[in-house]
N, C-alpha and C positions, 0 to 999 in steps of 0.2 A: 480783381488781378494784383497779383503781389508782385512786383516788378522789381525784384531783390537783385543780388550782385549774380547769380545763378542766371536769372532770368536775362540779366544784362547780358552776359557771356553768350549766349544763344542768338540774342537779335543781332549783337555786333556779327556774330560768325555770318549769320543769313544778310547782312548789311555788306558785309566785305566781299561776299560773292556777287553779288547784285551791281554795287554802285562804285567800287574802286575803280580809280581812273576814268570817272566818269565827270562830265561837264555841268556846271550848275546853271542853268539857263535863266531859270525864274525866281524870285523870292517875294513872297506874300507873308503877311500878316493879318488874318482873318479875325483873331480875337486878341484880346489883351495879352495873354500868356503863351499864344501858342504861333509857330511859324511855319510855314511850307516851303520847302525847297524842291523846286521841280528841276530833277537830273536825268540827263541822258546819258546812258551807259549802256552797252553792249546791242546798239541799235534800238532801245525802248528807252520813253520818256517816263520816268517813276515820280511819284509826289512822296517826299519824307517829311512825316510829321513831327516837329520838334516842340514839346509840350514842357512848359514850367508850371503847370496847372499844381497849386497848392495841395488837391486831393489825387489828381490824376497824371501826374508827371509822368514822361514814357517818351519814347520815340518809336516810332511804327512808318511803315508803309501805309497810306491812305488812298482809296479810290473816289473816297467823297469829294462831290464838288462844292467847295467854299464860297461863301458871297464876301467880297473883301469890300473894306472901308470905302467911300468915296476918296479919302485922302490917306494915304499910309501913314502910319505912324513912324516917329523918328527913328526908333530903332529899326524898323524895317528899310528906312530910305537910305539909312547908313550902312546896312548890310547889302543893299543894292549895288551900293557905290565899291564895296571893298569885296565882294565875293562873287557877284553876278558875272558870269561868263568865265570865271575861275574853274580849275580842274580840282577835283576831289583826288588828292594823292595818295591818301590814306585815311582809314580811322581805326579807331583803337578803344578798348577799355581800360581805365587804370585801374592796375591791380585787379581785385575782385570788388571795387567799390562801384556803385551805380553812377557812375562819370563815364560819359563817352567822348572822346575828342575826333574832330574832323579836323584833317591837315590838308591845307588849300594852298593852291600855288596858281599865280598868274601875275600879269603885268598892270602896274599901277597907270594912272592918266600920264605919266612921262614916260612910260615903256620901260621901265625897270620891273627886275623880277621881284615880286611882292610874296612873303609868306606868312599866312593868318592862320590861328586855330579857333575854329567854334566848339567850345566846349559846352556840354550839357551835363550840369548838376541835379540829377534826380534825388532829391533829398527833401521829401515831403514838402511842409510849405515853405522851407528854405530853397526851394530848387529854382536855377536860373539857367540863363542861357547866354554864355558872356563870349564875345568877340576879341581876340587878342593879336596885337601885333607880335608874331612868334620871334623875330629878328631881337626886338627890343625887350621883351616880356610886358609889354604894357595894354592894359586894358582901353580897347578903343569904345567899347560901351558893352552893355549889358540891357536885357529885358528888363529885369529889376535894379533898382540902385540900391546898396545898401552901405551904410556910412560906418565909420568906427564906433559912431555913439550906438549904433545897433548891434555889432558886431567886434568885439575888442581884438579879434584874431586878424581879419583883414577887411579891408573895405572893395567893395564892388563899383567901381566909380571910373568913369573915363581918367583917362591918366596915372592912374594907380600900377604899380606892379601888380601882375598876377599872383596870387599865392594859393595853392590848394587848400580844400578844407582840411582842417586837423585831423590826424592819422590816428584809428580809433586801435590800433597795437593788437589785432586780431591774429588768430594763425589764418592763412590761407589753404582752403580745405583743397584745392588741387595737388597740392604739395604735401598734404596730411598724410600719416600713417596711422596703422593701428593703434601702435603706441602714443601717439600724440592725440589720439582720442581718448584714450585711457588716462593719460596724464591730465587732461583738461575738464572732463566729465565726473564728479562726485557722485558715484550711482548709490551711494548710501544717502545722497541730500533728496533725491526724488526730483520732481519736475527736469525731466532728463531734456526734455525738447527747449526749454527755455535755456539750460546751460550750454546746447549747441548754438543756440542762436547768440548767446553772450561771448562765446569763445571763437567761434569762426566765422571768416568776414563774407560777407553777400548772403548768408544762410539767413531765410526769413522765418517767421513761426509757421507759416505754412508749409513750408518744406520740411521743416524740425516736426512738427507733428505728423506727415506722411512718413516718416524716416521710423517714427516709432511704433506707427500703425504696422508698418512692413517688417519690421522687425520682431512681431508677433509678441512673445515674451520679453521686455526689453531689458536687457542686463547687460553685464561687461562682454560676454561673447558673442551677443547678436548685433547690438547697437554700431559698435565699429565696424563692423561688415557691412551692415546696411547701409549705414551713413556712406562709406565709402565708394560703394557699388553705385547708389544713386549719383555722387558727385562725379564719377568716370562716365557715365552715361552721359549727364550734361556734357561733360568736357569732349564727349566723343562726337557728340550731336545726334546721339540714341535718344530722341524726344520724341512726344507726339501731344501737341497743343490740344488742351481740351476744356471744356466748359462743363463744370458739373453744377447743377442746382440743388442747393440746400437751404433749408430754414426761410426759403422764401428770398433768398439770394443766389447770385452765380457768380462763381468762383473760377477764374480763367486761371491755367498755369503750363507749365511746359509737359505734362502729362498727367492722365487722369487721378485725381486725387482720390483713393479708395477710402481715407479715412473719414470724407465728408459724405460720403454714400450711404 
């Protein structure tokens, strides 16, 4: 599965429809890098999996029955203290990045209104789940601790201000035009799929390769039209999640991957 920025967009759209306004009833941490939130919304209990796994980081619904440790990890206990019983007011994607923010509201132990953010950063081995006091923009805790010795840009530690990952300064594909594509891509340089990944935010190699395949004869006339058409389908929710088996591996994406068949 390529959980790129476009996939994140589609996932967040589904989560908003199903979970916005729901109550977080239970919090579990069955594995080192994964948290399960049981959220009651629209009269139904649903399990939301938040994963900061170095290879399989993602956010998704789950129907699996997880075996929880006899003693809850510290991060799980802190989440229970700060968000259990709270309302999921909103959730959204940050730009076209692989970042999902859960906006959470409730009353703390002394009865005051409290606002928290649970931020899921899907960034390969740097993936993380961070709980932030929204009012003060202070990190309460994270599933992985990162010091300045490891990351000079920011520390992910309790008590530190929350700082977003560095910007990549790429073009937002949802606001791009054919002119933008033509300006960004050098069609004489080859490796057009790699150039799409390099210049457009949220675009994975899997998506870019499908663009080239669907373009037929990939050139200045076909690639911009195909690229923008596929992006608009994602934006409109016109997707068909599919698994394609190729070369002994399974690939899961928002639509059938014809270039792998």
